[in-house]
TIRO-2110 file (N, C-alpha, C; in Angstrom, 1 decimal):
// TIRO-2110
20.4, 27.2, -14.6, N, 1, A
19.9, 26.9, -15.5, CA, 1, A
19.8, 26.9, -16.6, C, 1, A
20.2, 27.8, -17.7, N, 2, A
19.3, 27.8, -18.9, CA, 2, A
19.0, 27.0, -19.9, C, 2, A
17.5, 27.7, -20.6, N, 3, A
17.4, 26.2, -21.2, CA, 3, A
17.3, 26.2, -22.6, C, 3, A
18.0, 25.4, -22.8, N, 4, A
18.1, 25.2, -24.4, CA, 4, A
17.1, 24.6, -25.2, C, 4, A
17.2, 25.3, -26.4, N, 5, A
15.8, 25.1, -27.6, CA, 5, A
15.9, 24.7, -28.2, C, 5, A
14.2, 23.0, -28.9, N, 6, A
14.9, 21.4, -29.8, CA, 6, A
13.6, 21.9, -30.2, C, 6, A
13.6, 22.4, -31.4, N, 7, A
12.8, 22.5, -32.7, CA, 7, A
11.6, 23.4, -31.7, C, 7, A
12.2, 24.3, -31.1, N, 8, A
11.6, 25.1, -30.9, CA, 8, A
10.6, 26.0, -30.3, C, 8, A
10.7, 24.7, -29.0, N, 9, A
10.4, 24.1, -27.8, CA, 9, A
12.0, 24.6, -26.5, C, 9, A
11.4, 24.4, -25.8, N, 10, A
12.7, 25.2, -24.3, CA, 10, A
12.4, 23.5, -23.4, C, 10, A
13.7, 23.4, -23.7, N, 11, A
14.5, 22.0, -22.6, CA, 11, A
15.0, 22.4, -21.6, C, 11, A
14.5, 22.0, -21.0, N, 12, A
15.8, 22.6, -19.8, CA, 12, A
16.2, 21.8, -19.1, C, 12, A
17.9, 22.3, -19.4, N, 13, A
19.2, 20.3, -19.2, CA, 13, A
18.9, 19.9, -17.6, C, 13, A
18.6, 18.3, -17.7, N, 14, A
18.2, 17.5, -16.3, CA, 14, A
19.9, 18.5, -15.7, C, 14, A
19.6, 18.2, -14.2, N, 15, A
20.9, 18.2, -13.6, CA, 15, A
21.8, 17.0, -13.1, C, 15, A
23.0, 17.0, -12.7, N, 16, A
23.8, 15.6, -13.4, CA, 16, A
24.0, 15.1, -11.7, C, 16, A
23.6, 14.8, -11.3, N, 17, A
24.5, 14.1, -10.1, CA, 17, A
25.4, 12.5, -10.0, C, 17, A
26.7, 12.3, -10.1, N, 18, A
27.7, 11.6, -10.4, CA, 18, A
28.0, 10.7, -9.2, C, 18, A
27.7, 9.6, -8.8, N, 19, A
27.6, 8.5, -7.8, CA, 19, A
29.4, 7.7, -7.5, C, 19, A
29.6, 7.2, -6.9, N, 20, A
31.1, 6.4, -7.3, CA, 20, A
30.2, 5.1, -6.8, C, 20, A
31.0, 3.9, -7.1, N, 21, A
30.1, 2.8, -6.7, CA, 21, A
32.4, 1.5, -6.0, C, 21, A
32.4, 1.6, -5.6, N, 22, A
33.2, 0.8, -5.0, CA, 22, A
32.8, -0.1, -3.4, C, 22, A
33.8, -1.2, -3.5, N, 23, A
33.5, -2.1, -3.1, CA, 23, A
34.1, -1.0, -1.1, C, 23, A
32.9, -1.7, -1.0, N, 24, A
31.5, -2.0, -0.6, CA, 24, A
30.7, -0.5, 0.3, C, 24, A
31.0, -0.1, -1.1, N, 25, A
29.8, 1.5, -0.6, CA, 25, A
29.1, 2.5, -2.0, C, 25, A
28.6, 3.3, -2.4, N, 26, A
28.4, 3.7, -3.3, CA, 26, A
28.9, 5.9, -2.1, C, 26, A
29.4, 6.3, -3.0, N, 27, A
30.5, 7.6, -2.5, CA, 27, A
29.3, 8.8, -3.3, C, 27, A
28.2, 9.8, -3.4, N, 28, A
28.0, 10.1, -2.0, CA, 28, A
27.1, 8.2, -1.5, C, 28, A
26.8, 8.7, -0.4, N, 29, A
26.1, 7.3, 0.3, CA, 29, A
24.8, 8.3, 0.4, C, 29, A
24.7, 9.9, 0.4, N, 30, A
23.4, 9.8, 0.1, CA, 30, A
23.3, 11.0, -0.9, C, 30, A
22.2, 11.0, -1.6, N, 31, A
21.0, 11.8, -2.6, CA, 31, A
20.1, 12.8, -2.8, C, 31, A
19.6, 13.3, -2.6, N, 32, A
18.7, 14.6, -2.7, CA, 32, A
17.8, 14.6, -4.3, C, 32, A
17.1, 14.9, -4.6, N, 33, A
16.2, 14.3, -5.2, CA, 33, A
15.2, 15.4, -5.5, C, 33, A
14.9, 16.5, -6.5, N, 34, A
13.5, 17.5, -6.8, CA, 34, A
12.7, 16.7, -7.2, C, 34, A
10.9, 16.5, -6.7, N, 35, A
10.2, 15.9, -7.0, CA, 35, A
9.8, 17.2, -8.4, C, 35, A
9.4, 16.2, -9.5, N, 36, A
9.9, 16.7, -10.6, CA, 36, A
11.1, 17.8, -12.5, C, 36, A
12.0, 17.5, -10.9, N, 37, A
13.2, 17.9, -11.4, CA, 37, A
14.3, 16.8, -12.2, C, 37, A
14.3, 17.0, -13.9, N, 38, A
15.2, 15.7, -14.2, CA, 38, A
15.8, 15.9, -13.9, C, 38, A
16.6, 14.7, -13.2, N, 39, A
18.3, 14.5, -12.9, CA, 39, A
18.6, 13.5, -14.0, C, 39, A
19.8, 13.7, -14.5, N, 40, A
20.7, 13.1, -14.8, CA, 40, A
21.8, 12.2, -13.3, C, 40, A
21.3, 10.3, -13.2, N, 41, A
22.3, 10.1, -12.4, CA, 41, A
23.5, 9.2, -13.0, C, 41, A
25.1, 9.4, -13.3, N, 42, A
25.9, 8.1, -13.6, CA, 42, A
26.1, 8.3, -12.9, C, 42, A
26.0, 6.2, -13.3, N, 43, A
26.8, 6.1, -12.3, CA, 43, A
28.3, 5.1, -12.3, C, 43, A
29.6, 5.2, -12.0, N, 44, A
30.9, 5.2, -12.6, CA, 44, A
31.5, 3.8, -11.2, C, 44, A
32.3, 2.5, -11.6, N, 45, A
32.7, 1.5, -10.9, CA, 45, A
33.8, 1.9, -10.8, C, 45, A
34.5, 2.1, -9.7, N, 46, A
35.6, 2.4, -9.3, CA, 46, A
37.1, 1.5, -9.2, C, 46, A
36.8, 0.0, -9.3, N, 47, A
37.1, -1.3, -9.0, CA, 47, A
36.0, -2.4, -9.8, C, 47, A
35.2, -3.0, -9.0, N, 48, A
34.0, -4.3, -10.1, CA, 48, A
32.8, -3.9, -10.0, C, 48, A
32.7, -4.7, -11.2, N, 49, A
31.6, -4.5, -11.8, CA, 49, A
30.6, -4.5, -10.6, C, 49, A
29.4, -3.3, -10.6, N, 50, A
28.4, -2.7, -9.6, CA, 50, A
27.0, -3.0, -9.9, C, 50, A
26.1, -2.9, -9.7, N, 51, A
25.1, -2.6, -10.1, CA, 51, A
24.5, -1.7, -9.0, C, 51, A
22.8, -1.1, -9.4, N, 52, A
22.7, -0.1, -8.4, CA, 52, A
20.7, -1.1, -9.0, C, 52, A
19.5, -0.7, -8.3, N, 53, A
18.2, -0.9, -7.6, CA, 53, A
17.9, -0.6, -7.3, C, 53, A
16.9, 0.4, -7.7, N, 54, A
15.9, 1.7, -6.1, CA, 54, A
14.2, 0.9, -6.8, C, 54, A
13.5, 0.3, -5.7, N, 55, A
12.0, 0.3, -5.3, CA, 55, A
12.1, 1.3, -5.3, C, 55, A
10.6, 1.8, -6.4, N, 56, A
10.3, 3.3, -6.8, CA, 56, A
10.3, 3.4, -6.7, C, 56, A
11.9, 4.0, -8.2, N, 57, A
12.2, 4.9, -9.1, CA, 57, A
12.3, 3.9, -10.3, C, 57, A
12.5, 3.7, -11.2, N, 58, A
13.2, 3.2, -12.5, CA, 58, A
14.3, 3.5, -12.5, C, 58, A
15.4, 2.3, -11.7, N, 59, A
16.5, 2.4, -11.5, CA, 59, A
16.9, 1.7, -11.4, C, 59, A
17.0, 1.0, -12.7, N, 60, A
18.1, -1.0, -12.5, CA, 60, A
19.3, -0.9, -13.7, C, 60, A
20.3, -0.6, -12.7, N, 61, A
21.4, -0.4, -13.3, CA, 61, A
22.6, -1.5, -13.9, C, 61, A
23.2, -2.3, -14.6, N, 62, A
25.1, -2.2, -14.6, CA, 62, A
25.5, -1.4, -14.9, C, 62, A
26.6, -1.2, -12.9, N, 63, A
27.9, -0.6, -13.2, CA, 63, A
28.9, -1.5, -13.9, C, 63, A
29.6, -1.0, -14.6, N, 64, A
31.0, -1.9, -14.8, CA, 64, A
31.8, -1.2, -15.0, C, 64, A
33.5, -2.0, -14.5, N, 65, A
34.5, -0.2, -14.4, CA, 65, A
34.5, -0.4, -15.9, C, 65, A
34.8, 0.6, -15.8, N, 66, A
34.9, 2.0, -17.6, CA, 66, A
33.7, 2.2, -17.9, C, 66, A
32.7, 2.0, -17.6, N, 67, A
31.5, 2.0, -18.5, CA, 67, A
30.7, 2.5, -17.5, C, 67, A
31.3, 3.7, -17.6, N, 68, A
29.9, 3.9, -16.8, CA, 68, A
27.7, 3.2, -17.3, C, 68, A
27.2, 3.7, -16.1, N, 69, A
25.9, 3.9, -16.8, CA, 69, A
25.0, 5.0, -16.0, C, 69, A
24.7, 5.0, -16.8, N, 70, A
23.7, 6.3, -16.3, CA, 70, A
21.7, 6.0, -17.2, C, 70, A
21.3, 7.2, -16.4, N, 71, A
19.7, 7.4, -16.2, CA, 71, A
19.1, 8.5, -16.2, C, 71, A
18.6, 9.0, -16.7, N, 72, A
17.3, 10.1, -15.9, CA, 72, A
16.1, 10.0, -16.4, C, 72, A
16.4, 10.4, -14.3, N, 73, A
14.7, 10.7, -13.7, CA, 73, A
14.1, 11.9, -13.2, C, 73, A
12.9, 11.8, -13.3, N, 74, A
12.2, 12.4, -13.0, CA, 74, A
11.2, 12.3, -11.7, C, 74, A
11.9, 12.2, -10.9, N, 75, A
10.7, 12.2, -9.6, CA, 75, A
8.8, 12.7, -9.7, C, 75, A
8.1, 11.2, -9.3, N, 76, A
7.1, 11.9, -9.3, CA, 76, A
6.7, 12.4, -7.1, C, 76, A
7.3, 11.6, -6.9, N, 77, A
6.4, 12.0, -5.7, CA, 77, A
7.8, 12.3, -4.8, C, 77, A
7.4, 12.5, -3.2, N, 78, A
7.9, 12.4, -2.4, CA, 78, A
8.8, 11.3, -2.0, C, 78, A
9.4, 10.8, -1.3, N, 79, A
9.8, 9.3, -0.7, CA, 79, A
10.2, 9.8, 0.0, C, 79, A
11.3, 8.3, 1.2, N, 80, A
12.7, 8.2, 1.6, CA, 80, A
12.9, 6.7, 0.4, C, 80, A
14.2, 6.4, 0.0, N, 81, A
14.2, 5.3, -1.1, CA, 81, A
15.1, 4.6, -0.9, C, 81, A
16.1, 3.3, -0.6, N, 82, A
17.1, 2.6, -0.6, CA, 82, A
17.4, 2.4, -1.1, C, 82, A
18.3, 2.8, -2.4, N, 83, A
19.4, 1.7, -3.4, CA, 83, A
20.6, 0.5, -2.9, C, 83, A
20.2, -0.3, -3.9, N, 84, A
21.2, -1.5, -3.3, CA, 84, A
21.9, -2.4, -4.9, C, 84, A
23.1, -2.2, -3.9, N, 85, A
23.7, -2.9, -5.3, CA, 85, A
22.9, -4.0, -5.4, C, 85, A
23.3, -4.3, -6.5, N, 86, A
22.5, -5.8, -7.9, CA, 86, A
23.5, -6.9, -8.5, C, 86, A
24.5, -6.2, -8.3, N, 87, A
25.7, -7.7, -8.5, CA, 87, A
26.6, -7.8, -7.6, C, 87, A
26.4, -9.3, -7.5, N, 88, A
28.1, -9.3, -6.0, CA, 88, A
29.4, -9.2, -6.0, C, 88, A
29.5, -8.2, -4.9, N, 89, A
30.9, -8.0, -5.5, CA, 89, A
31.6, -7.9, -4.5, C, 89, A
31.5, -8.6, -3.1, N, 90, A
32.5, -9.9, -2.5, CA, 90, A
31.4, -9.4, -0.9, C, 90, A
31.7, -9.5, -0.4, N, 91, A
31.0, -10.2, 1.3, CA, 91, A
30.8, -9.2, 2.0, C, 91, A
31.4, -7.5, 1.4, N, 92, A
30.6, -6.7, 2.4, CA, 92, A
28.9, -6.5, 1.2, C, 92, A
28.3, -6.8, -0.1, N, 93, A
27.9, -6.9, -0.6, CA, 93, A
26.3, -6.1, -0.5, C, 93, A
26.2, -6.6, 0.8, N, 94, A
25.0, -6.5, 1.1, CA, 94, A
24.0, -5.4, 1.8, C, 94, A
26.2, -4.8, 2.6, N, 95, A
25.7, -2.9, 3.2, CA, 95, A
25.8, -2.6, 2.3, C, 95, A
26.3, -2.3, 0.9, N, 96, A
26.4, -1.8, -0.4, CA, 96, A
25.7, -0.9, -0.3, C, 96, A
24.9, 0.6, 0.1, N, 97, A
24.0, 1.2, -0.5, CA, 97, A
23.5, 2.1, -0.4, C, 97, A
22.4, 2.9, -1.4, N, 98, A
22.3, 4.5, -1.6, CA, 98, A
21.0, 5.0, -0.9, C, 98, A
21.4, 5.5, -0.1, N, 99, A
20.0, 6.5, 0.4, CA, 99, A
19.4, 7.9, -0.9, C, 99, A
18.0, 7.4, -0.7, N, 100, A
18.0, 8.2, -1.8, CA, 100, A
16.3, 9.4, -1.3, C, 100, A
16.3, 10.7, -1.4, N, 101, A
15.8, 11.8, -0.5, CA, 101, A
15.3, 12.4, -1.7, C, 101, A
13.7, 12.2, -1.9, N, 102, A
12.5, 13.0, -2.5, CA, 102, A
12.0, 14.2, -1.9, C, 102, A
12.5, 15.0, -2.2, N, 103, A
11.9, 16.0, -1.5, CA, 103, A
11.0, 17.6, -3.0, C, 103, A
10.4, 17.9, -1.9, N, 104, A
9.5, 18.8, -2.7, CA, 104, A
10.6, 20.1, -3.3, C, 104, A
10.1, 20.4, -4.0, N, 105, A
11.3, 21.4, -4.8, CA, 105, A
11.2, 22.7, -4.4, C, 105, A
10.1, 23.3, -3.4, N, 106, A
9.7, 24.8, -2.4, CA, 106, A
10.6, 24.2, -1.9, C, 106, A
10.8, 23.4, -1.1, N, 107, A
11.5, 23.5, 0.3, CA, 107, A
12.5, 23.2, 0.2, C, 107, A
13.9, 23.7, 1.0, N, 108, A
15.5, 23.2, 0.9, CA, 108, A
16.0, 22.6, 2.0, C, 108, A
16.3, 20.8, 1.6, N, 109, A
15.6, 20.5, 2.4, CA, 109, A
16.7, 20.5, 3.3, C, 109, A
16.0, 20.1, 4.6, N, 110, A
16.7, 19.9, 5.9, CA, 110, A
17.0, 21.2, 6.7, C, 110, A
16.4, 22.6, 5.8, N, 111, A
15.4, 23.4, 6.7, CA, 111, A
14.7, 23.6, 7.8, C, 111, A
13.7, 23.5, 7.1, N, 112, A
11.5, 23.4, 7.6, CA, 112, A
11.3, 22.2, 6.6, C, 112, A
10.4, 21.5, 7.4, N, 113, A
9.5, 20.8, 6.2, CA, 113, A
7.9, 21.3, 6.8, C, 113, A
7.2, 20.5, 5.5, N, 114, A
6.7, 21.2, 5.8, CA, 114, A
5.3, 21.4, 7.1, C, 114, A
6.1, 20.2, 7.3, N, 115, A
4.4, 20.0, 8.5, CA, 115, A
4.7, 21.5, 9.6, C, 115, A
6.0, 21.6, 9.3, N, 116, A
6.3, 23.1, 10.3, CA, 116, A
6.0, 24.6, 9.1, C, 116, A
6.3, 24.0, 9.0, N, 117, A
6.0, 25.6, 8.2, CA, 117, A
4.7, 26.3, 7.5, C, 117, A
3.6, 26.2, 7.9, N, 118, A
2.2, 26.4, 8.1, CA, 118, A
2.3, 27.2, 9.9, C, 118, A
2.7, 26.8, 11.2, N, 119, A
2.7, 26.9, 12.5, CA, 119, A
3.9, 27.9, 12.9, C, 119, A
4.6, 27.3, 11.4, N, 120, A
6.2, 28.6, 12.1, CA, 120, A
5.5, 30.1, 11.4, C, 120, A
4.9, 30.7, 10.5, N, 121, A
4.3, 31.4, 9.3, CA, 121, A
3.7, 32.1, 9.9, C, 121, A
2.3, 31.4, 11.0, N, 122, A
1.5, 31.3, 11.8, CA, 122, A
2.2, 32.6, 12.7, C, 122, A
3.6, 31.5, 13.5, N, 123, A
3.8, 32.1, 14.7, CA, 123, A
4.1, 33.7, 14.0, C, 123, A
5.0, 33.5, 13.6, N, 124, A
5.6, 35.1, 12.9, CA, 124, A
4.6, 35.1, 12.1, C, 124, A
3.2, 35.5, 11.6, N, 125, A
2.5, 37.0, 11.8, CA, 125, A
1.8, 37.2, 12.3, C, 125, A
1.8, 35.8, 13.8, N, 126, A
0.8, 36.2, 15.4, CA, 126, A
1.9, 37.3, 15.8, C, 126, A
3.6, 37.9, 15.4, N, 127, A
3.8, 38.1, 16.4, CA, 127, A
4.4, 39.5, 15.6, C, 127, A
4.0, 39.4, 14.3, N, 128, A
4.0, 40.6, 13.6, CA, 128, A
2.8, 42.2, 14.5, C, 128, A
1.5, 40.7, 14.1, N, 129, A
0.5, 41.4, 14.2, CA, 129, A
0.9, 41.8, 15.5, C, 129, A
1.1, 42.2, 16.9, N, 130, A
0.6, 42.1, 18.3, CA, 130, A
2.4, 43.2, 18.2, C, 130, A
3.4, 43.4, 17.9, N, 131, A
3.9, 44.7, 17.6, CA, 131, A
3.5, 45.9, 17.1, C, 131, A
2.3, 45.5, 15.5, N, 132, A
2.0, 46.4, 15.0, CA, 132, A
0.6, 47.2, 16.5, C, 132, A
-0.2, 46.8, 16.2, N, 133, A
-1.8, 46.7, 17.1, CA, 133, A
-0.9, 47.2, 19.2, C, 133, A
0.0, 46.6, 19.1, N, 134, A
0.9, 47.3, 20.5, CA, 134, A
0.9, 48.8, 20.0, C, 134, A
1.4, 49.7, 19.6, N, 135, A
1.3, 51.0, 18.9, CA, 135, A
0.3, 51.6, 18.9, C, 135, A
END
């Protein structure tokens, strides 16, 4: 992503994620955000009015059919959060959830956890040193 310039200051455009709301689900049902990365979330209703509210992030938006709602956020800490539809949309309303994974930018989601990085690194280094010292 190339930075833009505004009044001589470098401005990085936010990453954009579009989430569709329809009875009784969000699509995608889970997203991953990165700590410190500006991200624009665009919410689109495919059927009736919905809303999204997330404890732990400043997200509380009404989503009207034909009028997408959006917000730009920059998560500040690693978290596992759940967003819930905040406007009653029918009998399955309470099951309408969005999972939000907030991870550190330096770690690829789902590949290796922070807790595993040091032991893996130490194991690789030990193996490398063993083979060099054997010669």
